[in-house]
N, CA and C atoms as a LAMMPS dump frame, in Angstrom:
ITEM: TIMESTEP
0
ITEM: NUMBER OF ATOMS
639
ITEM: BOX BOUNDS ff ff ff
-5.0000000000000000e+02 5.0000000000000000e+02
-5.0000000000000000e+02 5.0000000000000000e+02
-5.0000000000000000e+02 5.0000000000000000e+02
ITEM: ATOMS id mol type element x y z
1 1 1 N -286.603 -189.333 -207.699
2 1 2 C -285.59 -188.356 -207.954
3 1 3 C -286.462 -187.027 -208.208
4 2 1 N -287.754 -187.337 -208.512
5 2 2 C -288.691 -185.911 -208.753
6 2 3 C -288.732 -185.493 -207.571
7 3 1 N -289.073 -185.809 -206.467
8 3 2 C -288.953 -185.29 -204.806
9 3 3 C -287.761 -184.801 -204.637
10 4 1 N -286.509 -185.505 -204.946
11 4 2 C -285.482 -184.988 -204.486
12 4 3 C -285.426 -183.143 -205.092
13 5 1 N -285.386 -183.227 -206.511
14 5 2 C -285.376 -181.862 -207.139
15 5 3 C -286.559 -180.897 -206.752
16 6 1 N -287.666 -181.72 -206.096
17 6 2 C -288.649 -180.945 -205.431
18 6 3 C -288.295 -179.936 -204.288
19 7 1 N -287.538 -180.929 -203.412
20 7 2 C -287.089 -180.673 -202.071
21 7 3 C -286.155 -179.447 -202.258
22 8 1 N -285.241 -179.454 -203.234
23 8 2 C -284.046 -178.635 -203.869
24 8 3 C -284.732 -177.298 -203.897
25 9 1 N -285.572 -177.232 -204.929
26 9 2 C -286.364 -176.007 -205.46
27 9 3 C -287.122 -175.301 -204.463
28 10 1 N -287.872 -175.907 -203.408
29 10 2 C -288.627 -175.46 -202.428
30 10 3 C -287.229 -174.842 -201.507
31 11 1 N -286.681 -175.658 -201.389
32 11 2 C -285.39 -174.993 -200.519
33 11 3 C -284.828 -173.546 -200.914
34 12 1 N -284.625 -173.807 -202.158
35 12 2 C -283.975 -172.359 -202.795
36 12 3 C -284.78 -171.417 -202.608
37 13 1 N -286.142 -171.611 -203.289
38 13 2 C -287.144 -170.614 -203.01
39 13 3 C -287.161 -170.087 -201.892
40 14 1 N -287.231 -170.742 -200.584
41 14 2 C -287.481 -170.335 -199.259
42 14 3 C -286.304 -169.546 -198.874
43 15 1 N -285.394 -169.845 -199.184
44 15 2 C -283.868 -169.156 -199.104
45 15 3 C -283.967 -167.738 -199.889
46 16 1 N -284.606 -167.937 -201.191
47 16 2 C -284.411 -166.507 -201.733
48 16 3 C -285.616 -165.492 -200.918
49 17 1 N -286.701 -166.208 -200.769
50 17 2 C -287.663 -165.149 -199.931
51 17 3 C -287.343 -164.74 -198.533
52 18 1 N -286.364 -165.385 -198.036
53 18 2 C -285.706 -165.095 -196.729
54 18 3 C -284.919 -163.85 -196.935
55 19 1 N -284.101 -164.109 -198.369
56 19 2 C -283.219 -163.048 -198.675
57 19 3 C -284.083 -161.775 -199.075
58 20 1 N -284.827 -161.982 -199.516
59 20 2 C -285.764 -160.684 -200.047
60 20 3 C -286.288 -160.173 -198.797
61 21 1 N -287.01 -160.744 -197.95
62 21 2 C -287.405 -160.395 -196.515
63 21 3 C -286.46 -159.157 -195.918
64 22 1 N -285.123 -160.117 -195.628
65 22 2 C -284.37 -159.382 -194.896
66 22 3 C -283.705 -158.108 -195.731
67 23 1 N -283.785 -158.263 -197.069
68 23 2 C -283.492 -156.925 -197.838
69 23 3 C -284.439 -155.73 -197.919
70 24 1 N -285.979 -156.371 -197.504
71 24 2 C -286.703 -155.518 -197.583
72 24 3 C -286.795 -154.514 -196.294
73 25 1 N -286.307 -155.2 -195.159
74 25 2 C -286.003 -154.753 -193.791
75 25 3 C -285.073 -153.83 -193.806
76 26 1 N -283.889 -153.984 -194.364
77 26 2 C -283.05 -153.081 -194.741
78 26 3 C -283.491 -151.86 -195.597
79 27 1 N -283.878 -152.144 -196.576
80 27 2 C -284.11 -150.857 -197.521
81 27 3 C -285.94 -150.94 -197.725
82 28 1 N -286.659 -150.621 -196.636
83 28 2 C -288.241 -150.477 -196.903
84 28 3 C -288.752 -149.75 -198.347
85 29 1 N -287.991 -148.891 -198.561
86 29 2 C -288.138 -147.934 -199.779
87 29 3 C -288.226 -148.755 -201.087
88 30 1 N -286.927 -149.421 -201.237
89 30 2 C -286.565 -150.07 -202.162
90 30 3 C -287.689 -151.146 -202.46
91 31 1 N -287.937 -151.619 -201.284
92 31 2 C -289.093 -152.774 -201.801
93 31 3 C -290.542 -152.386 -201.864
94 32 1 N -290.796 -151.293 -201.682
95 32 2 C -291.95 -150.571 -202.152
96 32 3 C -291.84 -149.96 -203.42
97 33 1 N -290.779 -149.52 -203.779
98 33 2 C -290.594 -149.341 -205.226
99 33 3 C -290.632 -150.515 -205.802
100 34 1 N -290.075 -151.665 -205.707
101 34 2 C -290.303 -153.046 -206.468
102 34 3 C -291.799 -153.336 -206.553
103 35 1 N -292.533 -153.045 -205.377
104 35 2 C -294.014 -153.605 -205.552
105 35 3 C -294.961 -152.627 -206.216
106 36 1 N -294.38 -151.598 -206.37
107 36 2 C -295.208 -150.482 -207.266
108 36 3 C -294.872 -150.431 -208.568
109 37 1 N -293.547 -150.998 -208.907
110 37 2 C -293.11 -151.628 -210.528
111 37 3 C -294.222 -152.408 -210.784
112 38 1 N -294.244 -153.339 -209.971
113 38 2 C -295.052 -154.98 -210.079
114 38 3 C -296.392 -154.469 -210.412
115 39 1 N -296.786 -153.421 -209.533
116 39 2 C -298.244 -153.142 -209.631
117 39 3 C -298.65 -152.283 -211.031
118 40 1 N -297.456 -151.554 -211.491
119 40 2 C -297.657 -150.675 -212.654
120 40 3 C -297.878 -151.533 -213.635
121 41 1 N -296.946 -152.645 -213.578
122 41 2 C -297.027 -153.481 -214.745
123 41 3 C -298.549 -154.459 -215.002
124 42 1 N -298.942 -154.592 -213.467
125 42 2 C -300.151 -155.434 -213.706
126 42 3 C -301.536 -154.705 -214.315
127 43 1 N -301.263 -153.454 -213.764
128 43 2 C -302.029 -152.546 -214.138
129 43 3 C -302.159 -152.219 -215.912
130 44 1 N -300.992 -151.997 -216.452
131 44 2 C -300.944 -152.082 -217.778
132 44 3 C -301.263 -153.336 -218.351
133 45 1 N -301.109 -154.537 -217.899
134 45 2 C -301.937 -155.765 -218.348
135 45 3 C -303.524 -155.543 -218.271
136 46 1 N -303.833 -155.114 -217.568
137 46 2 C -305.467 -155.167 -217.505
138 46 3 C -305.869 -154.034 -218.304
139 47 1 N -304.984 -152.928 -218.383
140 47 2 C -305.47 -152.02 -219.768
141 47 3 C -305.622 -152.799 -220.716
142 48 1 N -304.443 -153.457 -221.323
143 48 2 C -304.622 -154.327 -222.447
144 48 3 C -305.822 -155.073 -222.742
145 49 1 N -306.125 -155.755 -221.319
146 49 2 C -307.238 -156.943 -221.509
147 49 3 C -308.693 -156.087 -221.57
148 50 1 N -308.867 -154.961 -221.06
149 50 2 C -309.775 -153.968 -221.436
150 50 3 C -309.925 -153.621 -222.952
151 51 1 N -308.706 -153.429 -223.327
152 51 2 C -308.718 -152.962 -225.032
153 51 3 C -309.357 -154.057 -225.839
154 52 1 N -308.796 -155.291 -225.304
155 52 2 C -309.148 -156.7 -226.072
156 52 3 C -310.736 -157.092 -225.935
157 53 1 N -311.021 -156.402 -224.842
158 53 2 C -312.746 -156.477 -224.565
159 53 3 C -313.222 -156.004 -225.359
160 54 1 N -313.004 -154.862 -225.516
161 54 2 C -313.807 -153.669 -226.406
162 54 3 C -313.627 -154.373 -227.824
163 55 1 N -312.628 -154.81 -228.274
164 55 2 C -312.357 -155.267 -229.649
165 55 3 C -313.351 -156.529 -229.792
166 56 1 N -313.494 -157.399 -228.862
167 56 2 C -314.378 -158.591 -228.887
168 56 3 C -315.717 -158.056 -229.039
169 57 1 N -316.29 -157.305 -228.204
170 57 2 C -317.686 -156.689 -228.185
171 57 3 C -318.147 -156.178 -229.301
172 58 1 N -317.077 -155.297 -229.939
173 58 2 C -317.187 -154.756 -231.34
174 58 3 C -317.465 -155.843 -232.335
175 59 1 N -316.497 -157.099 -232.098
176 59 2 C -316.661 -158.062 -233.329
177 59 3 C -317.945 -158.891 -233.118
178 60 1 N -318.417 -159.128 -232.025
179 60 2 C -319.551 -159.337 -231.434
180 60 3 C -321.194 -158.748 -232.129
181 61 1 N -320.652 -157.692 -232.034
182 61 2 C -321.772 -156.587 -232.643
183 61 3 C -321.904 -156.637 -234.199
184 62 1 N -320.584 -156.775 -234.596
185 62 2 C -320.733 -157.035 -236.42
186 62 3 C -320.955 -158.04 -236.585
187 63 1 N -320.823 -159.462 -235.931
188 63 2 C -321.402 -160.893 -236.215
189 63 3 C -322.957 -160.591 -235.89
190 64 1 N -323.269 -160.002 -235.146
191 64 2 C -324.836 -160.021 -234.838
192 64 3 C -325.486 -159.308 -235.969
193 65 1 N -324.922 -157.948 -236.36
194 65 2 C -325.466 -157.37 -237.271
195 65 3 C -325.771 -158.437 -238.873
196 66 1 N -324.501 -159.002 -238.928
197 66 2 C -324.272 -159.459 -240.119
198 66 3 C -325.201 -160.882 -240.123
199 67 1 N -325.458 -161.822 -238.84
200 67 2 C -326.286 -162.823 -238.974
201 67 3 C -327.905 -162.516 -238.939
202 68 1 N -328.206 -161.099 -238.257
203 68 2 C -329.449 -160.844 -238.322
204 68 3 C -329.915 -160.414 -239.852
205 69 1 N -328.773 -159.488 -240.152
206 69 2 C -329.329 -159.349 -241.627
207 69 3 C -329.466 -160.437 -242.661
208 70 1 N -328.642 -161.484 -242.742
209 70 2 C -328.968 -162.735 -243.179
210 70 3 C -330.387 -163.583 -243.021
211 71 1 N -330.418 -163.477 -241.629
212 71 2 C -331.916 -164.171 -241.184
213 71 3 C -333.271 -163.573 -241.665
214 72 1 N -332.695 -161.825 -241.679
215 72 2 C -334.115 -161.295 -242.537
216 72 3 C -334.333 -161.247 -243.783
217 73 1 N -333.238 -161.459 -244.273
218 73 2 C -332.832 -161.972 -245.9
219 73 3 C -333.536 -162.936 -246.181
220 74 1 N -333.504 -164.08 -245.581
221 74 2 C -333.78 -165.499 -245.85
222 74 3 C -335.342 -165.577 -245.559
223 75 1 N -335.685 -164.978 -244.324
224 75 2 C -337.031 -164.873 -243.959
225 75 3 C -337.823 -164.497 -244.979
226 76 1 N -337.452 -163.307 -245.701
227 76 2 C -338.097 -162.382 -246.869
228 76 3 C -338.249 -163.272 -247.992
229 77 1 N -336.971 -164.05 -248.375
230 77 2 C -336.936 -165.059 -249.597
231 77 3 C -337.828 -166.475 -249.13
232 78 1 N -337.981 -166.842 -247.81
233 78 2 C -338.904 -167.922 -247.687
234 78 3 C -340.269 -167.395 -247.956
235 79 1 N -340.799 -166.185 -247.604
236 79 2 C -342.073 -165.546 -247.924
237 79 3 C -342.396 -165.551 -249.793
238 80 1 N -341.379 -165.149 -250.214
239 80 2 C -341.511 -165.154 -251.66
240 80 3 C -341.522 -166.727 -252.265
241 81 1 N -340.865 -167.613 -251.794
242 81 2 C -340.837 -168.933 -252.259
243 81 3 C -342.378 -169.648 -251.743
244 82 1 N -342.849 -169.213 -250.771
245 82 2 C -343.986 -169.548 -250.168
246 82 3 C -345.149 -169.398 -251.173
247 83 1 N -345.11 -168.093 -251.491
248 83 2 C -346.448 -167.277 -252.235
249 83 3 C -345.965 -168.01 -253.438
250 84 1 N -344.744 -168.564 -254.127
251 84 2 C -344.604 -169.083 -255.685
252 84 3 C -344.775 -170.745 -255.627
253 85 1 N -345.093 -171.083 -254.532
254 85 2 C -345.229 -172.191 -254.373
255 85 3 C -344.111 -173.378 -254.508
256 86 1 N -342.98 -172.492 -254.488
257 86 2 C -341.523 -173.385 -254.685
258 86 3 C -341.481 -173.705 -252.898
259 87 1 N -341.858 -175.085 -252.776
260 87 2 C -341.708 -175.63 -251.97
261 87 3 C -340.317 -175.942 -250.899
262 88 1 N -339.296 -176.591 -252.249
263 88 2 C -337.828 -176.578 -251.494
264 88 3 C -337.189 -175.679 -251.301
265 89 1 N -337.412 -174.621 -252.382
266 89 2 C -336.832 -173.417 -252.011
267 89 3 C -337.232 -172.598 -250.765
268 90 1 N -338.58 -172.826 -250.389
269 90 2 C -338.919 -172.313 -249.21
270 90 3 C -338.434 -173.115 -247.77
271 91 1 N -338.234 -174.382 -247.87
272 91 2 C -337.831 -175.274 -246.873
273 91 3 C -336.304 -174.634 -246.678
274 92 1 N -335.594 -174.522 -247.762
275 92 2 C -333.97 -173.907 -247.845
276 92 3 C -333.789 -173.125 -246.956
277 93 1 N -334.912 -171.9 -247.594
278 93 2 C -335.069 -170.588 -246.772
279 93 3 C -335.167 -170.503 -245.397
280 94 1 N -336.09 -171.191 -244.968
281 94 2 C -336.459 -171.418 -243.654
282 94 3 C -335.438 -171.928 -242.828
283 95 1 N -334.749 -173.082 -243.25
284 95 2 C -333.922 -173.735 -242.402
285 95 3 C -332.62 -172.434 -242.285
286 96 1 N -332.226 -171.86 -243.107
287 96 2 C -331.346 -170.977 -243.217
288 96 3 C -331.369 -170.015 -242.403
289 97 1 N -332.837 -169.427 -242.346
290 97 2 C -333.258 -168.607 -241.629
291 97 3 C -333.222 -168.68 -240.43
292 98 1 N -333.695 -169.961 -240.026
293 98 2 C -333.44 -170.432 -238.663
294 98 3 C -331.751 -170.582 -237.791
295 99 1 N -331.023 -170.877 -238.946
296 99 2 C -329.633 -170.949 -238.513
297 99 3 C -329.304 -169.411 -238.452
298 100 1 N -329.248 -168.561 -239.248
299 100 2 C -328.992 -167.222 -239.144
300 100 3 C -329.702 -166.658 -237.874
301 101 1 N -330.629 -166.863 -237.518
302 101 2 C -331.572 -166.272 -236.383
303 101 3 C -331.083 -166.571 -235.181
304 102 1 N -330.541 -168.08 -235.25
305 102 2 C -330.093 -168.594 -233.881
306 102 3 C -328.698 -168.18 -233.566
307 103 1 N -328.116 -167.802 -234.853
308 103 2 C -326.449 -167.179 -234.747
309 103 3 C -326.802 -165.561 -234.419
310 104 1 N -327.871 -165.223 -234.597
311 104 2 C -328.018 -163.625 -234.113
312 104 3 C -328.206 -163.399 -232.74
313 105 1 N -328.962 -164.53 -232.243
314 105 2 C -329.075 -164.407 -230.782
315 105 3 C -328.168 -164.802 -230.238
316 106 1 N -327.64 -165.811 -230.497
317 106 2 C -326.337 -165.956 -229.725
318 106 3 C -325.151 -164.742 -229.414
319 107 1 N -324.998 -164.215 -230.736
320 107 2 C -324.058 -163.232 -230.875
321 107 3 C -324.7 -161.955 -230.256
322 108 1 N -326.085 -161.844 -230.214
323 108 2 C -326.377 -160.686 -229.362
324 108 3 C -326.413 -160.839 -227.906
325 109 1 N -326.485 -162.125 -227.363
326 109 2 C -326.449 -162.638 -225.89
327 109 3 C -324.792 -162.564 -225.516
328 110 1 N -323.95 -162.926 -226.387
329 110 2 C -322.588 -162.665 -226.174
330 110 3 C -322.138 -161.253 -226.343
331 111 1 N -322.735 -160.24 -227.242
332 111 2 C -322.284 -158.908 -227.005
333 111 3 C -322.643 -158.383 -225.487
334 112 1 N -324.112 -158.677 -225.19
335 112 2 C -324.462 -158.177 -224.06
336 112 3 C -323.462 -158.74 -222.518
337 113 1 N -323.156 -159.854 -222.766
338 113 2 C -322.211 -160.407 -221.734
339 113 3 C -320.818 -159.708 -221.716
340 114 1 N -320.266 -159.489 -223.028
341 114 2 C -319.211 -158.878 -223.379
342 114 3 C -319.28 -157.446 -222.776
343 115 1 N -320.454 -156.931 -222.8
344 115 2 C -320.592 -155.621 -222.366
345 115 3 C -320.923 -155.516 -220.696
346 116 1 N -321.338 -156.152 -220.463
347 116 2 C -321.478 -156.714 -218.692
348 116 3 C -319.884 -156.622 -218.248
349 117 1 N -319.286 -157.711 -218.864
350 117 2 C -318.086 -158.018 -218.286
351 117 3 C -316.918 -156.647 -218.396
352 118 1 N -317.16 -155.952 -219.627
353 118 2 C -316.364 -154.909 -219.728
354 118 3 C -316.711 -153.689 -218.72
355 119 1 N -318.01 -153.547 -218.576
356 119 2 C -318.377 -152.697 -217.368
357 119 3 C -317.744 -152.946 -215.942
358 120 1 N -317.681 -154.424 -215.392
359 120 2 C -317.285 -154.67 -214.343
360 120 3 C -315.633 -154.45 -214.699
361 121 1 N -315.153 -155.048 -215.706
362 121 2 C -313.461 -154.554 -215.748
363 121 3 C -313.063 -153.234 -215.635
364 122 1 N -313.907 -152.197 -216.22
365 122 2 C -313.613 -150.895 -216.224
366 122 3 C -313.645 -150.113 -214.835
367 123 1 N -314.828 -150.688 -213.993
368 123 2 C -315.015 -150.427 -212.768
369 123 3 C -313.439 -150.876 -212.034
370 124 1 N -313.436 -152.176 -211.927
371 124 2 C -311.88 -152.589 -211.223
372 124 3 C -310.704 -152.228 -211.614
373 125 1 N -311.088 -151.531 -213.04
374 125 2 C -309.544 -150.848 -213.337
375 125 3 C -309.517 -149.532 -212.964
376 126 1 N -310.526 -149.099 -212.748
377 126 2 C -310.56 -147.525 -212.241
378 126 3 C -309.977 -147.514 -210.453
379 127 1 N -310.74 -148.531 -209.953
380 127 2 C -310.479 -148.78 -208.541
381 127 3 C -308.814 -149.239 -208.434
382 128 1 N -308.173 -150.055 -209.457
383 128 2 C -306.861 -150.442 -209.243
384 128 3 C -305.995 -148.989 -209.74
385 129 1 N -306.448 -148.292 -210.602
386 129 2 C -305.466 -146.998 -210.548
387 129 3 C -305.681 -146.383 -209.565
388 130 1 N -306.748 -145.948 -208.861
389 130 2 C -306.922 -145.312 -207.604
390 130 3 C -305.898 -145.833 -206.713
391 131 1 N -305.773 -147.157 -206.579
392 131 2 C -305.082 -147.713 -205.265
393 131 3 C -303.603 -147.669 -205.903
394 132 1 N -303.103 -147.525 -207.106
395 132 2 C -301.812 -147.291 -207.417
396 132 3 C -301.509 -145.841 -207.203
397 133 1 N -302.402 -145.129 -207.498
398 133 2 C -301.893 -143.529 -207.445
399 133 3 C -301.747 -143.623 -205.867
400 134 1 N -302.567 -144.099 -204.907
401 134 2 C -302.65 -143.883 -203.435
402 134 3 C -301.261 -144.44 -203.012
403 135 1 N -300.669 -145.732 -203.562
404 135 2 C -299.711 -145.951 -202.99
405 135 3 C -298.367 -145.077 -203.568
406 136 1 N -298.453 -144.855 -205.097
407 136 2 C -297.42 -143.782 -204.939
408 136 3 C -297.165 -142.397 -204.36
409 137 1 N -298.558 -141.955 -203.937
410 137 2 C -298.401 -140.782 -203.136
411 137 3 C -297.812 -141.307 -201.755
412 138 1 N -298.2 -142.527 -201.28
413 138 2 C -298.027 -142.931 -200.037
414 138 3 C -296.421 -142.937 -200.199
415 139 1 N -295.994 -143.546 -201.278
416 139 2 C -294.618 -143.742 -201.404
417 139 3 C -293.776 -142.184 -201.243
418 140 1 N -294.557 -141.087 -201.769
419 140 2 C -293.764 -139.898 -201.763
420 140 3 C -293.466 -139.407 -200.126
421 141 1 N -294.891 -139.61 -199.528
422 141 2 C -294.827 -139.468 -197.999
423 141 3 C -293.778 -139.844 -197.355
424 142 1 N -293.502 -141.163 -197.643
425 142 2 C -292.771 -142.063 -196.887
426 142 3 C -291.033 -141.642 -197.194
427 143 1 N -290.854 -141.379 -198.437
428 143 2 C -289.701 -141.026 -199.18
429 143 3 C -289.196 -139.534 -198.531
430 144 1 N -290.342 -138.616 -198.088
431 144 2 C -290.122 -137.013 -197.555
432 144 3 C -289.613 -137.74 -195.823
433 145 1 N -290.155 -138.532 -195.474
434 145 2 C -289.832 -138.862 -194.143
435 145 3 C -288.547 -139.661 -193.923
436 146 1 N -288.422 -140.44 -194.917
437 146 2 C -287.121 -141.048 -194.816
438 146 3 C -285.677 -140.104 -195.181
439 147 1 N -286.158 -139.16 -196.009
440 147 2 C -285.336 -138.163 -196.104
441 147 3 C -284.938 -137.203 -194.864
442 148 1 N -286.002 -136.596 -194.213
443 148 2 C -286.015 -136.27 -192.698
444 148 3 C -285.156 -136.998 -191.646
445 149 1 N -285.586 -138.37 -191.754
446 149 2 C -284.83 -139.384 -190.746
447 149 3 C -283.37 -139.389 -191.115
448 150 1 N -282.867 -139.522 -192.295
449 150 2 C -281.91 -139.51 -192.633
450 150 3 C -280.817 -138.224 -192.435
451 151 1 N -281.508 -137.186 -192.927
452 151 2 C -280.933 -135.691 -192.612
453 151 3 C -280.469 -135.726 -190.732
454 152 1 N -281.593 -135.977 -190.366
455 152 2 C -281.724 -136.16 -188.736
456 152 3 C -280.411 -136.645 -188.186
457 153 1 N -280.358 -138.304 -188.92
458 153 2 C -279.229 -138.794 -188.505
459 153 3 C -277.729 -138.208 -188.626
460 154 1 N -277.551 -137.843 -189.969
461 154 2 C -276.593 -137.023 -190.258
462 154 3 C -275.974 -135.716 -189.349
463 155 1 N -277.073 -135.116 -189.159
464 155 2 C -276.833 -134.23 -188.264
465 155 3 C -276.329 -134.263 -187.042
466 156 1 N -277.157 -135.426 -186.457
467 156 2 C -276.917 -135.852 -184.943
468 156 3 C -275.14 -136.373 -185.001
469 157 1 N -274.861 -137.167 -186.217
470 157 2 C -273.61 -138.022 -186.229
471 157 3 C -272.51 -136.929 -185.984
472 158 1 N -272.881 -135.633 -186.895
473 158 2 C -272.064 -134.585 -186.973
474 158 3 C -271.906 -133.917 -185.685
475 159 1 N -272.895 -133.681 -184.965
476 159 2 C -272.952 -132.886 -183.806
477 159 3 C -271.953 -133.787 -182.634
478 160 1 N -272.498 -135.255 -182.778
479 160 2 C -271.448 -136.205 -181.758
480 160 3 C -270.264 -135.968 -182.027
481 161 1 N -269.848 -136.032 -183.486
482 161 2 C -268.633 -136.109 -183.801
483 161 3 C -267.861 -134.992 -183.231
484 162 1 N -268.386 -133.759 -183.297
485 162 2 C -267.736 -132.499 -182.888
486 162 3 C -267.768 -132.521 -181.248
487 163 1 N -267.534 -133.585 -180.523
488 163 2 C -267.686 -133.635 -179.068
489 163 3 C -266.128 -133.167 -178.582
490 164 1 N -266.219 -133.473 -177.056
491 164 2 C -265.041 -132.79 -176.596
492 164 3 C -263.794 -133.349 -177.035
493 165 1 N -263.681 -134.613 -177.344
494 165 2 C -262.906 -134.92 -177.73
495 165 3 C -261.99 -134.311 -179.218
496 166 1 N -263.163 -134.226 -179.981
497 166 2 C -262.693 -133.25 -181.29
498 166 3 C -262.091 -131.842 -180.736
499 167 1 N -262.885 -131.078 -179.861
500 167 2 C -262.707 -129.885 -179.532
501 167 3 C -261.46 -129.682 -178.833
502 168 1 N -261.241 -131.2 -178.135
503 168 2 C -259.901 -131.003 -177.517
504 168 3 C -258.631 -131.205 -178.552
505 169 1 N -259.211 -132.024 -179.635
506 169 2 C -257.962 -131.782 -180.699
507 169 3 C -257.69 -130.613 -181.028
508 170 1 N -258.545 -129.603 -181.4
509 170 2 C -258.828 -128.14 -181.987
510 170 3 C -257.978 -127.197 -180.896
511 171 1 N -258.147 -127.722 -179.634
512 171 2 C -257.455 -126.859 -178.725
513 171 3 C -255.948 -127.049 -178.867
514 172 1 N -255.664 -128.553 -178.767
515 172 2 C -254.015 -128.847 -178.954
516 172 3 C -253.419 -128.106 -180.356
517 173 1 N -254.116 -128.038 -181.364
518 173 2 C -253.663 -127.329 -182.75
519 173 3 C -253.382 -126.022 -182.346
520 174 1 N -254.303 -125.165 -181.607
521 174 2 C -254.552 -123.904 -181.182
522 174 3 C -253.272 -123.685 -180.331
523 175 1 N -253.005 -124.424 -179.32
524 175 2 C -251.803 -124.345 -178.527
525 175 3 C -250.332 -124.592 -179.166
526 176 1 N -250.428 -125.551 -180.284
527 176 2 C -249.476 -125.253 -180.978
528 176 3 C -249.01 -124.271 -181.903
529 177 1 N -250.035 -123.632 -182.376
530 177 2 C -249.874 -122.213 -183.299
531 177 3 C -249.63 -121.181 -182.544
532 178 1 N -249.861 -121.234 -180.735
533 178 2 C -249.714 -120.167 -180.237
534 178 3 C -248.307 -120.299 -180.049
535 179 1 N -247.866 -121.493 -179.75
536 179 2 C -246.442 -121.592 -179.532
537 179 3 C -245.527 -121.174 -180.606
538 180 1 N -245.7 -121.579 -181.848
539 180 2 C -244.94 -121.042 -183.123
540 180 3 C -245.236 -119.483 -183.026
541 181 1 N -246.094 -118.888 -182.845
542 181 2 C -246.147 -117.33 -183.011
543 181 3 C -245.519 -117.213 -181.67
544 182 1 N -245.663 -117.289 -180.867
545 182 2 C -244.513 -117.086 -179.564
546 182 3 C -242.962 -116.803 -179.743
547 183 1 N -242.62 -118.121 -180.547
548 183 2 C -241.336 -118.206 -180.904
549 183 3 C -240.787 -117.174 -181.895
550 184 1 N -241.735 -116.882 -183.085
551 184 2 C -241.417 -116.203 -183.949
552 184 3 C -241.462 -114.396 -183.139
553 185 1 N -242.667 -114.481 -182.245
554 185 2 C -242.379 -113.148 -181.882
555 185 3 C -241.033 -112.718 -180.954
556 186 1 N -240.786 -113.916 -180.385
557 186 2 C -239.407 -114.085 -179.625
558 186 3 C -238.312 -113.56 -180.659
559 187 1 N -238.055 -114.288 -181.698
560 187 2 C -237.067 -114.074 -182.603
561 187 3 C -236.996 -112.66 -183.213
562 188 1 N -238.235 -112.289 -183.361
563 188 2 C -238.172 -110.989 -183.959
564 188 3 C -238.023 -109.968 -182.981
565 189 1 N -238.149 -109.991 -181.59
566 189 2 C -238.007 -109.166 -180.575
567 189 3 C -236.216 -109.234 -180.293
568 190 1 N -235.91 -110.574 -180.488
569 190 2 C -234.425 -110.619 -180.376
570 190 3 C -233.729 -109.901 -181.298
571 191 1 N -234.114 -110.193 -182.73
572 191 2 C -233.34 -109.256 -183.827
573 191 3 C -233.546 -107.89 -183.479
574 192 1 N -234.821 -107.785 -183.34
575 192 2 C -234.956 -106.048 -183.187
576 192 3 C -233.895 -105.489 -182.187
577 193 1 N -234.03 -106.008 -181.099
578 193 2 C -233.19 -105.513 -179.662
579 193 3 C -231.731 -105.6 -180.253
580 194 1 N -231.206 -106.624 -180.772
581 194 2 C -229.768 -106.507 -181.437
582 194 3 C -229.354 -105.448 -182.564
583 195 1 N -230.728 -105.189 -183.231
584 195 2 C -230.357 -103.984 -184.514
585 195 3 C -230.447 -102.64 -183.842
586 196 1 N -231.204 -102.732 -182.774
587 196 2 C -231.389 -101.261 -181.899
588 196 3 C -229.946 -101.179 -181.042
589 197 1 N -229.68 -102.008 -180.244
590 197 2 C -228.287 -102.006 -179.961
591 197 3 C -227.003 -101.644 -180.998
592 198 1 N -227.286 -102.184 -182.112
593 198 2 C -226.097 -101.695 -182.889
594 198 3 C -225.895 -100.167 -183.252
595 199 1 N -227.337 -99.924 -183.594
596 199 2 C -227.354 -98.447 -183.966
597 199 3 C -227.052 -97.61 -182.689
598 200 1 N -227.458 -97.74 -181.176
599 200 2 C -227.168 -97.105 -180.433
600 200 3 C -225.664 -97.152 -180.272
601 201 1 N -224.898 -98.137 -180.374
602 201 2 C -223.707 -98.357 -180.383
603 201 3 C -222.741 -97.383 -181.565
604 202 1 N -223.507 -97.4 -182.41
605 202 2 C -222.768 -96.664 -183.534
606 202 3 C -223.011 -95.097 -183.322
607 203 1 N -224.185 -94.944 -182.632
608 203 2 C -224.123 -93.349 -182.358
609 203 3 C -222.96 -92.874 -181.472
610 204 1 N -223.055 -93.783 -180.251
611 204 2 C -222.211 -93.527 -179.472
612 204 3 C -220.64 -93.367 -179.92
613 205 1 N -220.589 -94.329 -180.433
614 205 2 C -219.116 -94.292 -181.004
615 205 3 C -218.872 -92.694 -182.2
616 206 1 N -220.072 -92.435 -182.536
617 206 2 C -219.764 -91.092 -183.595
618 206 3 C -219.759 -89.991 -182.686
619 207 1 N -220.53 -90.202 -181.372
620 207 2 C -220.307 -88.952 -180.687
621 207 3 C -218.992 -88.808 -180.034
622 208 1 N -218.281 -89.813 -179.697
623 208 2 C -216.955 -89.725 -179.139
624 208 3 C -215.881 -89.452 -180.185
625 209 1 N -216.07 -89.697 -181.248
626 209 2 C -215.19 -89.397 -182.359
627 209 3 C -215.224 -87.764 -182.627
628 210 1 N -216.606 -87.292 -182.584
629 210 2 C -216.667 -85.705 -182.586
630 210 3 C -216.047 -84.898 -181.453
631 211 1 N -216.043 -85.684 -180.473
632 211 2 C -215.691 -84.943 -178.9
633 211 3 C -214.192 -84.848 -179.194
634 212 1 N -213.452 -86.051 -179.552
635 212 2 C -212.068 -86.011 -179.623
636 212 3 C -211.365 -85.013 -180.713
637 213 1 N -212.121 -84.897 -181.806
638 213 2 C -211.513 -83.774 -182.843
639 213 3 C -211.871 -82.401 -182.176
């Protein structure tokens, strides 16, 4: 049963990865943005880890100083007990001194190791930030190239769309408008001719009437 679920999970995962690969091929800028967001999140995680490492180093330093102070104190007390002939107090003070001194040495070593790790982390972190910045700048360059490519595609499409077929359509519309204008002008000429003839007829009639009188 476990193997069946495992195979189903692997199959779904493979299909998902295939889908993401196809999506990246269709929109590489979106895929790059997704990758950059992931890188930014990882960079932020590293920054938090470095801050934590600083706190750990400071804590090792405090523990080292506390242990060293107690070791120095017990050693001084052991000297006083030895001079006073207090063997039990001397023995207790020496055991305490050894415990605190061992702790101090361990904390000192841990602090030095933490500092070395911190130095390494900071170098890697700086490299990581530079890589991230380079990718962000690269994205800007690619976006600029994509804009040019899209704009060129749109321009070419408009140029091809205004081909002879479309210009012939404009020619048909122009012929149609010219036909309307011709009809309007003819109608205007006819109405003007008729009005002129009516005026001419009226004037002739008036002249004939004057002659008869």
